[in-house]
VOPAGU-2260 file (C-alpha; in pm, 1 decimal, decimal comma):
REM VOPAGU-2260
SITE   aa  ch    i         X         Y         Z
SITE  LEU   A    0    -440,7    5540,2    -446,6
SITE  LYS   A    1    -676,6    5540,3    -745,9
SITE  THR   A    2   -1028,1    5664,0    -809,3
SITE  VAL   A    3   -1305,3    5403,0    -796,6
SITE  TYR   A    4   -1605,3    5439,4   -1029,3
SITE  PRO   A    5   -1952,8    5280,0   -1042,1
SITE  GLY   A    6   -1920,6    4953,8   -1227,3
SITE  ASP   A    7   -1574,5    4871,0   -1094,0
SITE  THR   A    8   -1524,6    4534,6    -924,7
SITE  LEU   A    9   -1313,3    4537,7    -609,8
SITE  THR   A   10   -1122,1    4252,5    -452,2
SITE  ALA   A   11    -949,4    4256,0    -111,6
SITE  ILE   A   12    -627,0    4066,7     -37,1
SITE  SER   A   13    -474,5    4055,3     310,3
SITE  ASP   A   14    -127,5    3952,2     428,1
SITE  VAL   A   15     -49,5    3877,7     792,2
SITE  ILE   A   16     251,4    4090,9     885,9
SITE  GLY   A   17     263,1    4055,1    1264,2
SITE  VAL   A   18     133,2    3849,7    1558,9
SITE  LYS   A   19     143,8    3890,1    1935,6
SITE  GLU   A   20     -15,1    3672,7    2201,9
SITE  ASN   A   21    -189,6    3861,2    2484,5
SITE  SER   A   22     -93,7    3798,6    2845,7
SITE  ASN   A   23    -416,4    3606,6    2913,6
SITE  GLY   A   24    -304,2    3333,0    2672,1
SITE  LYS   A   25    -653,4    3317,2    2523,7
SITE  THR   A   26    -633,9    3597,5    2264,8
SITE  GLY   A   27    -378,4    3772,8    2051,5
SITE  VAL   A   28    -323,4    4067,0    1818,9
SITE  VAL   A   29    -282,8    4011,0    1446,0
SITE  TRP   A   30    -143,3    4282,9    1216,3
SITE  VAL   A   31    -268,8    4267,7     857,3
SITE  ARG   A   32    -177,6    4460,3     541,3
SITE  THR   A   33    -490,0    4476,0     322,7
SITE  ARG   A   34    -496,9    4605,6     -31,0
SITE  GLY   A   35    -794,4    4659,5    -259,2
SITE  GLU   A   36    -761,4    4591,8    -631,1
SITE  ASN   A   37    -994,5    4678,2    -918,1
SITE  GLN   A   38   -1079,5    4449,1   -1209,9
SITE  ARG   A   39    -757,3    4551,5   -1386,7
SITE  GLY   A   40    -541,6    4441,2   -1094,1
SITE  GLU   A   41    -461,0    4803,5    -999,9
SITE  THR   A   42    -424,0    4877,6    -628,1
SITE  VAL   A   43    -680,2    5141,1    -530,7
SITE  LEU   A   44    -636,6    5120,1    -152,6
SITE  SER   A   45    -376,3    4988,5      90,8
SITE  TYR   A   46    -383,0    4995,2     467,9
SITE  VAL   A   47    -260,8    4823,5     784,2
SITE  ARG   A   48    -495,5    4722,4    1062,5
SITE  TRP   A   49    -456,2    4518,2    1377,3
SITE  VAL   A   50    -730,2    4315,2    1538,1
SITE  MET   A   51    -767,4    4108,3    1854,1
SITE  VAL   A   52    -875,3    3748,3    1790,7
SITE  HIS   A   53    -938,8    3439,8    2004,3
SITE  LYS   A   54    -697,0    3148,2    1996,8
SITE  LYS   A   55    -852,5    2829,8    1860,7
SITE  ASP   A   56    -678,7    2630,9    2135,9
SITE  PRO   A   57    -566,8    2840,2    2436,3
SITE  SER   A   58    -322,3    2567,4    2539,7
SITE  SER   A   59    -136,4    2565,8    2208,5
SITE  PRO   A   60     196,7    2753,2    2186,0
SITE  ALA   A   61     171,2    3092,7    2016,7
SITE  PRO   A   62     384,8    3198,9    1719,3
SITE  ASP   A   63     687,9    3411,6    1801,9
SITE  PHE   A   64     607,6    3778,9    1858,6
SITE  THR   A   65     650,8    3972,8    1535,4
SITE  ALA   A   66     554,4    4340,4    1507,2
SITE  PRO   A   67     569,6    4530,0    1177,8
SITE  ASP   A   68     778,5    4845,6    1150,4
SITE  LEU   A   69     519,1    5112,4    1066,5
SITE  PRO   A   70     559,9    5488,7    1014,5
SITE  ASP   A   71     378,2    5726,7    1247,7
SITE  ALA   A   72     193,6    5881,7     953,7
SITE  VAL   A   73     151,3    5852,1     578,9
SITE  SER   A   74     417,5    6063,1     407,1
SITE  PRO   A   75     286,8    6358,3     200,6
SITE  ASP   A   76     499,4    6219,5     -84,6
SITE  ASP   A   77     267,5    5917,1     -95,9
SITE  LEU   A   78     -55,0    6118,7    -114,9
SITE  VAL   A   79    -244,0    6120,8    -445,0
SITE  ALA   A   80    -359,7    6478,7    -506,9
SITE  PRO   A   81    -690,9    6562,6    -673,8
SITE  ASP   A   82    -689,0    6860,7    -910,8
SITE  TYR   A   83    -848,2    7160,0    -736,1
SITE  LYS   A   84    -734,9    7435,5    -975,5
SITE  ASP   A   85   -1096,2    7507,9   -1071,2
SITE  TRP   A   86   -1235,2    7484,8    -717,4
SITE  ASN   A   87   -1556,5    7686,8    -674,4
SITE  SER   A   88   -1565,2    7842,8    -326,5
SITE  ALA   A   89   -1926,1    7957,0    -365,2
SITE  LEU   A   90   -2045,7    7603,2    -432,4
SITE  ALA   A   91   -1833,3    7469,5    -149,2
SITE  GLY   A   92   -1992,8    7714,9      92,7
SITE  SER   A   93   -1666,6    7862,7     217,2
SITE  SER   A   94   -1383,2    8083,4      95,7
SITE  TRP   A   95   -1131,2    7929,9     340,3
SITE  ARG   A   96    -844,7    7750,0     166,8
SITE  TYR   A   97    -509,1    7590,2     244,5
SITE  ASP   A   98    -333,1    7915,3     332,8
SITE  ASP   A   99    -604,9    8015,3     581,4
SITE  TYR   A  100    -512,7    7736,7     825,5
SITE  GLU   A  101    -213,2    7730,6    1060,0
SITE  ILE   A  102     -35,4    7437,4    1223,6
SITE  GLY   A  103    -154,2    7415,1    1583,9
SITE  GLU   A  104    -487,6    7580,9    1511,8
SITE  LYS   A  105    -791,6    7426,0    1683,0
SITE  ILE   A  106   -1142,2    7445,1    1541,4
SITE  ASP   A  107   -1462,3    7392,7    1739,9
SITE  HIS   A  108   -1716,7    7249,8    1496,3
SITE  VAL   A  109   -1994,5    7372,1    1729,1
SITE  ASP   A  110   -2281,5    7150,5    1611,6
SITE  GLY   A  111   -2397,1    6842,5    1798,0
SITE  MET   A  112   -2578,7    6532,4    1671,4
SITE  THR   A  113   -2784,1    6299,7    1891,2
SITE  VAL   A  114   -2774,4    5934,8    1786,3
SITE  GLU   A  115   -3090,4    5724,6    1823,9
SITE  GLU   A  116   -3137,5    5347,0    1810,2
SITE  ALA   A  117   -3303,3    5331,9    1468,7
SITE  GLU   A  118   -3042,1    5533,1    1280,9
SITE  HIS   A  119   -2736,3    5362,8    1426,2
SITE  GLN   A  120   -2890,4    5021,0    1355,8
SITE  THR   A  121   -2956,1    5119,4     994,0
SITE  ALA   A  122   -2603,0    5253,9     949,4
SITE  THR   A  123   -2444,4    4945,4    1104,7
SITE  ARG   A  124   -2639,9    4717,9     869,5
SITE  LEU   A  125   -2520,1    4923,1     573,2
SITE  TYR   A  126   -2162,5    4875,7     696,2
SITE  GLN   A  127   -2234,3    4498,3     720,2
SITE  ASN   A  128   -2114,3    4482,9    1079,2
SITE  THR   A  129   -2309,6    4201,3    1245,0
SITE  ALA   A  130   -2136,1    4188,2    1583,2
SITE  LYS   A  131   -2375,9    4097,8    1865,7
SITE  VAL   A  132   -2256,7    4389,4    2075,2
SITE  HIS   A  133   -2420,6    4624,6    1822,6
SITE  PHE   A  134   -2734,6    4426,2    1734,0
SITE  ASP   A  135   -2849,3    4189,1    2007,1
SITE  ALA   A  136   -3019,9    4398,9    2275,4
SITE  HIS   A  137   -3130,7    4086,1    2464,8
SITE  ALA   A  138   -2777,3    3951,6    2492,3
SITE  GLN   A  139   -2628,4    4290,4    2575,7
SITE  ALA   A  140   -2865,7    4339,0    2868,2
SITE  GLY   A  141   -2629,1    4116,6    3062,8
SITE  SER   A  142   -2311,0    4288,2    2942,9
SITE  ARG   A  143   -2099,4    4531,6    3143,9
SITE  PHE   A  144   -2280,9    4822,8    2976,6
SITE  GLY   A  145   -2627,7    4667,1    2993,6
SITE  LYS   A  146   -2719,6    4785,0    2643,2
SITE  ARG   A  147   -2607,8    4784,6    2281,1
SITE  LEU   A  148   -2290,6    4968,0    2186,8
SITE  ILE   A  149   -2287,9    5195,4    1882,6
SITE  TYR   A  150   -2043,5    5078,3    1615,5
SITE  GLY   A  151   -1725,8    5288,5    1591,9
SITE  GLY   A  152   -1771,0    5347,3    1219,1
SITE  VAL   A  153   -2083,8    5547,4    1299,4
SITE  VAL   A  154   -1880,0    5767,8    1534,1
SITE  ILE   A  155   -1616,7    5835,5    1265,8
SITE  SER   A  156   -1885,4    5920,2    1008,9
SITE  ILE   A  157   -2068,1    6158,8    1240,8
SITE  ALA   A  158   -1749,1    6333,6    1353,6
SITE  ARG   A  159   -1631,8    6375,8     994,4
SITE  ALA   A  160   -1973,0    6517,6     896,5
SITE  LEU   A  161   -1968,8    6762,0    1189,4
SITE  SER   A  162   -1621,7    6881,0    1085,6
SITE  PHE   A  163   -1770,5    7036,4     771,1
SITE  ASN   A  164   -1848,9    7340,6     987,7
SITE  GLY   A  165   -1502,9    7500,6     983,7
SITE  LEU   A  166   -1340,7    7269,2     728,7
SITE  GLU   A  167   -1587,3    7312,9     443,3
SITE  SER   A  168   -1318,3    7300,4     174,4
SITE  ALA   A  169   -1132,7    6997,3     314,5
SITE  ALA   A  170   -1330,1    6791,3      70,5
SITE  GLN   A  171   -1150,8    6458,5      41,4
SITE  MET   A  172    -985,9    6224,8     289,6
SITE  LEU   A  173    -653,0    6123,0     134,3
SITE  ALA   A  174    -510,6    5894,2     401,7
SITE  ILE   A  175    -571,0    5774,9     756,9
SITE  ASN   A  176    -266,1    5791,0     984,3
SITE  ALA   A  177    -402,0    5656,4    1312,0
SITE  GLY   A  178    -708,1    5644,3    1529,3
SITE  THR   A  179    -839,1    5547,5    1870,4
SITE  HIS   A  180   -1192,6    5473,0    1983,5
SITE  ALA   A  181   -1137,2    5610,6    2330,4
SITE  GLY   A  182   -1482,0    5551,8    2479,0
SITE  PRO   A  183   -1824,4    5397,7    2417,7
SITE  LEU   A  184   -2125,7    5568,7    2257,5
SITE  PHE   A  185   -2487,4    5471,7    2321,4
SITE  ALA   A  186   -2826,7    5562,8    2177,6
SITE  GLY   A  187   -2943,6    5895,1    2319,2
SITE  ASP   A  188   -2591,9    6040,5    2345,9
SITE  THR   A  189   -2502,2    6360,5    2158,1
SITE  VAL   A  190   -2178,4    6378,3    1960,7
SITE  TYR   A  191   -1967,7    6696,3    1932,3
SITE  ALA   A  192   -1636,8    6736,5    1748,6
SITE  TRP   A  193   -1328,0    6956,6    1716,8
SITE  SER   A  194   -1018,3    6946,2    1496,9
SITE  GLU   A  195    -653,2    7042,4    1533,3
SITE  VAL   A  196    -424,4    7115,1    1237,5
SITE  LEU   A  197    -116,7    6895,2    1294,8
SITE  ASP   A  198      68,3    6957,9     968,9
SITE  LYS   A  199      38,6    7099,5     616,4
SITE  ALA   A  200     179,0    6993,2     279,7
SITE  GLU   A  201     170,2    7144,5     -68,6
SITE  LEU   A  202      80,7    6870,2    -316,0
SITE  SER   A  203      43,7    7060,7    -643,6
SITE  ASP   A  204     -17,2    7409,8    -779,2
SITE  GLY   A  205    -387,3    7391,1    -693,6
SITE  THR   A  206    -402,9    7144,2    -406,6
SITE  GLY   A  207    -269,1    7119,6     -53,8
SITE  ALA   A  208    -318,9    6874,6     229,5
SITE  LEU   A  209    -399,2    6930,6     596,4
SITE  ARG   A  210    -304,9    6671,6     854,4
SITE  LEU   A  211    -595,2    6689,4    1095,3
SITE  ARG   A  212    -664,3    6548,3    1437,5
SITE  LEU   A  213   -1039,6    6496,0    1470,4
SITE  VAL   A  214   -1168,1    6450,2    1824,2
SITE  ALA   A  215   -1527,2    6353,0    1906,0
SITE  ALA   A  216   -1681,9    6379,4    2251,8
SITE  LYS   A  217   -2021,3    6277,2    2386,7
SITE  ASN   A  218   -2259,5    6505,9    2576,9
SITE  HIS   A  219   -1976,0    6756,5    2608,4
SITE  PRO   A  220   -1954,3    7066,7    2385,5
SITE  CYS   A  221   -1599,4    7106,6    2260,4
SITE  SER   A  222   -1538,5    7476,4    2324,8
SITE  ASP   A  223   -1279,3    7381,0    2589,1
SITE  PHE   A  224   -1130,8    7105,5    2366,7
SITE  PRO   A  225   -1138,9    6817,3    2618,2
SITE  LEU   A  226    -896,5    6538,8    2536,5
SITE  LYS   A  227    -699,1    6402,6    2829,8
SITE  GLY   A  228    -723,6    6444,7    3203,9
SITE  GLU   A  229    -453,3    6518,1    3457,2
SITE  ASP   A  230    -369,9    6147,0    3475,0
SITE  GLY   A  231    -280,3    6146,6    3104,4
SITE  LYS   A  232    -570,8    5921,4    3014,1
SITE  TYR   A  233    -848,7    6020,5    2776,9
SITE  HIS   A  234   -1123,6    6234,7    2923,9
SITE  ALA   A  235   -1423,6    6015,0    3008,2
SITE  ASP   A  236   -1637,6    6188,9    2744,1
SITE  VAL   A  237   -1390,9    6147,0    2455,3
SITE  LEU   A  238   -1513,3    5899,3    2193,8
SITE  LEU   A  239   -1264,3    5931,2    1910,6
SITE  ASP   A  240    -911,0    6055,0    1845,4
SITE  PHE   A  241    -859,9    6033,0    1467,4
SITE  ASP   A  242    -554,1    6142,0    1263,3
SITE  TYR   A  243    -590,5    6184,5     884,9
SITE  TRP   A  244    -481,4    6380,8     577,1
SITE  ALA   A  245    -744,2    6583,6     388,9
SITE  ALA   A  246    -711,9    6751,7      48,8
SITE  ILE   A  247    -795,0    7121,3      28,3
SITE  PRO   A  248    -765,3    7378,8    -253,1
SITE  ARG   A  249    -480,5    7629,4    -235,5
């Protein structure tokens, strides 16, 4: 919602907006609206997330089920447009702009990236995610996978980086609409990605927005755009199904 600069101080405030006990009676889903404010009290970021948490006492009665009413996607009217009137295509590495993309178009980003133990551990530490499932190889030897799981944030970052090949001018992520981590990723796997243009919006004279579906798959080149099987479930190799708005010069 606002640009953040070096030297700014950010504070996060979260409000619980929904709760739902799971059928096992031991866990539940909590919906939270989190907003980030700078030192002037200005909201720079706002988002909804839902997480599964353990009940402190499984025998205690759960709060009444309350689910927030959420839109399917962020409205283009709510997007904050950067000024791309002076966009330099040569420096960007591509002459493709807003008008060169069509709704329904699919783009194979071609390149693959293999993820190794050292790099995903470094990235996860930078993200300050200390979950045992990502760090404790000894404990995970007895898990259902038998090894450490790569943090989902690494998958999003890699897929977004791979999407540069074909979306070179889609320079800034404006909003995240939805996302699913459809399958696990492990060290030694290779990530591929493809994108589908879901929608377009003109934001200003120099800037447009593409609503993009970014799909990442492991050990499976994306030339045939795998997503779901005949049973309607995600293909076994699909890692990520990510829906977001990106700014692009017109």
